[in-house]
N, C-alpha and C positions, 0 to 999 in steps of 0.2 A: 617572342612573347609566349608561345606554346611551351617552350622549355621552362620559362619562369613559373608558369601555372603548374606544370608537372612537378617541378621542384617543390613549389609551395604545398602541393597536395601530398607529396611524399613526406615532407617535414611534419605536416599535420598528423599523418598516420603514425609516424615515429613518436611524436610527442604524446599522442593519445595512448599508445601502447605503454610508454614509460610512466605516465601520470593518469592512469585509468580512474583514480579517485577524483580527479578534477573534471573528468569528462563523462557524464552519465550516458549510458546507452538507452536509447528510446526506440521502440519499434511498435508497429501496429499490427496485430494479428488479423487473420482473415475474418474473424467474427467481430471486428471493430474494437477489441479490447486493446488499449494502449498500455504498454508495459514500459516502465522506467526502472533501470537497475543502476544503482550507484554504490560503488564499493568505497568504504572508508575504514581503514584499519586502525584509526586512532582510538577507538573504544571497542571492547569485546561484546558488542550488542548486535542484534538483528532487529530490523523494523520493517513492518508491513503496513502499508496504508492503502486502503481500497476506497476509491471514490465512485459513486454512481451519479450520473447527471439527472437525478430526479429528486425533487424536494417539494416543499409545501406549495410552491407556485404552480405546480402541475395538477394540484387537486381541483376538482370541479367546484363550481359555486355552491355553497350550502354544505360542503363536506370539508372538515378541517381536522388536522391532526393525524391523518393516516400515514404520512411519510415519517412522522416522529414515532408513531406507534410501531411501524415496521422496524425502525431503527432499534427500539427496545426489544422487539421480539427476537432479534438476532442473538441476544445474550441469554436467552432462556435455557437452551440446551439443544441437543441433537440425539440421534440414535446412538452416537459414540460417547456422548457426555451427558450424564444425568442432569436434570434440572438443578440449578443452583451451584453446580460444580465447576463450571467454566472459569468464573473469576477465581474461585478458591485454588484451582490448579495453577493458574497463571501467577497469582500473588504469592503462592508458596515457593515459586522458583525465582521471585524477584521481578516478575514481568508487570507490565501495566498495559491496560487497554481501555478504550473508550470509543464513543461515536458521537456524531453530531449531525443535525439537519438544518439546512437553510432553505431559502426559497427555491434555489436551483441545483442543490446537490445534497447527497447523504454520504457520509464517510465513516469508516471504521479503521482504527489502528491498533496495532500491538507492538510493543517494544519489549524485547526480552533479552536476557543474557545469552550469548551464543552457545553456551554449554546446555541451555534448555531448548535448543532448536527442535528436539524430538517431540516437544509438546505440540508443534504445528501439525503433527500427523494424526492427532486425536479427533 
């Protein structure tokens, strides 16, 4: 029985190595961040989707809209990107981005052509 289990384990590793696009890698960092990496070479794009487990359901009674407000504040700019330029830079490269807030989470995503990956460093 141990030989069968070992053989099954080795086969799973071999299949995973050959078909990495079918088997996402998921790991949890020491700070609690869960990272899921999935390779798919069928299109020349890169996508990043960040989820925070905080939404409108976490707001105190009498306060509403803060989770949604912070979602929008993330698009204003930073010390590396002037106000209003973030979307312009992405759209000029053919990229798309957005965010959303529900009762229990807030997320942001960016989808961009792989040849525009250097925009992620701004």
